[in-house]
C-alpha distance (Angstrom), angle and dihedral (degrees) to the residues before:
residue distance angle dihedral
X1 . . .
X2 3.79 . .
X3 3.82 91.8 .
X4 3.80 90.5 51.4
X5 3.80 90.7 53.8
X6 3.80 91.5 47.7
X7 3.81 92.4 50.0
X8 3.80 90.6 45.4
X9 3.80 90.6 49.4
X10 3.80 92.6 50.7
X11 3.80 89.9 46.8
X12 3.79 91.6 53.0
X13 3.80 90.3 45.5
X14 3.82 90.8 51.9
X15 3.81 91.8 48.8
X16 3.80 90.4 48.4
X17 3.81 92.1 48.8
X18 3.80 91.1 49.1
X19 3.81 90.1 49.1
X20 3.79 91.8 49.8
X21 3.80 91.4 47.7
X22 3.81 90.5 49.3
X23 3.81 90.5 48.9
X24 3.81 91.7 50.8
X25 3.83 90.1 47.7
X26 3.81 91.2 49.1
X27 3.80 92.2 47.5
X28 3.80 94.0 49.2
X29 3.80 91.8 45.9
X30 3.81 93.0 49.0
X31 3.80 91.7 45.2
X32 3.81 99.6 47.1
X33 3.80 115.5 18.6
X34 3.83 100.6 54.3
X35 3.81 89.8 52.2
X36 3.82 97.0 42.2
X37 3.82 102.5 36.0
X38 3.80 103.7 13.4
X39 3.81 93.0 -116.6
X40 3.82 121.1 155.8
X41 3.80 124.4 -100.9
X42 3.81 117.0 -96.3
X43 3.79 131.9 -141.5
X44 3.79 128.0 -127.2
X45 3.82 91.7 -99.5
X46 3.80 91.7 49.4
X47 3.81 88.2 52.8
X48 3.82 89.7 53.4
X49 3.81 89.3 48.9
X50 3.80 90.0 49.3
X51 3.81 91.0 52.1
X52 3.81 92.0 48.8
X53 3.80 91.1 47.5
X54 3.80 91.8 50.0
X55 3.82 89.8 49.0
X56 3.80 90.5 52.8
X57 3.81 94.2 46.1
X58 3.79 100.5 39.7
X59 3.79 107.1 20.0
X60 3.77 110.2 25.2
X61 3.78 120.1 -158.3
X62 3.81 99.1 -83.9
X63 3.76 127.1 131.7
X64 3.77 92.2 -85.9
X65 3.78 122.4 -139.2
X66 3.77 98.1 -21.2
X67 3.76 110.8 126.3
X68 3.81 113.5 -142.6
X69 3.78 97.8 -61.6
X70 3.78 97.2 -37.9
X71 3.79 120.1 -122.1
X72 3.81 96.2 3.1
X73 3.81 92.2 55.8
X74 3.80 91.2 45.6
X75 3.80 92.6 49.7
X76 3.81 93.2 46.9
X77 3.82 91.6 47.3
X78 3.81 91.5 48.7
X79 3.82 90.9 51.6
X80 3.79 90.9 48.6
X81 3.82 91.3 47.2
X82 3.81 92.9 50.8
X83 3.80 91.2 52.1
X84 3.83 93.2 53.0
X85 3.77 123.4 98.3
X86 3.84 117.9 -123.7
X87 3.82 89.7 -102.7
X88 3.80 91.5 52.3
X89 3.80 90.1 48.6
X90 3.81 91.7 52.6
X91 3.79 90.4 47.8
X92 3.80 90.8 49.9
X93 3.81 92.3 48.1
X94 3.79 90.7 51.6
X95 3.79 94.4 47.9
X96 3.81 91.8 44.6
X97 3.82 91.5 49.9
X98 3.80 90.2 53.2
X99 3.79 88.6 48.5
X100 3.82 94.2 51.0
X101 3.78 101.9 34.9
X102 3.76 132.1 40.9
X103 3.79 117.5 -110.4
X104 3.82 94.3 -103.4
X105 3.81 91.6 58.2
X106 3.80 92.0 50.6
X107 3.82 92.2 46.9
X108 3.82 93.4 47.6
X109 3.80 95.5 41.8
X110 3.82 112.5 29.9
X111 3.83 90.3 177.0
X112 3.82 88.9 67.7
X113 3.79 89.3 73.0
X114 3.80 92.9 55.1
């Protein structure tokens, strides 16, 4: 029951924050853009649509800045790296470079794979 209330509280907080952000966007748009560029005024719902559109165009819907599980992933990868032989490390570097860069980058800049 307590978890449900916590989740519900965070949900309401997120909706409130989105509403406030949309209101600020609408207010700034209606204050500046009609005067500067002669654009029409927008409604609250148009401001929400504008925010969603900008998220799709500029931000996508990926996981954001989280890096592979954070500290746990880093610690596990460090342990795995320390247990590898030098040959295994070189092999991993090469395969990881081909995973991260296209083949032309690796061919032109061999240091990128190290």
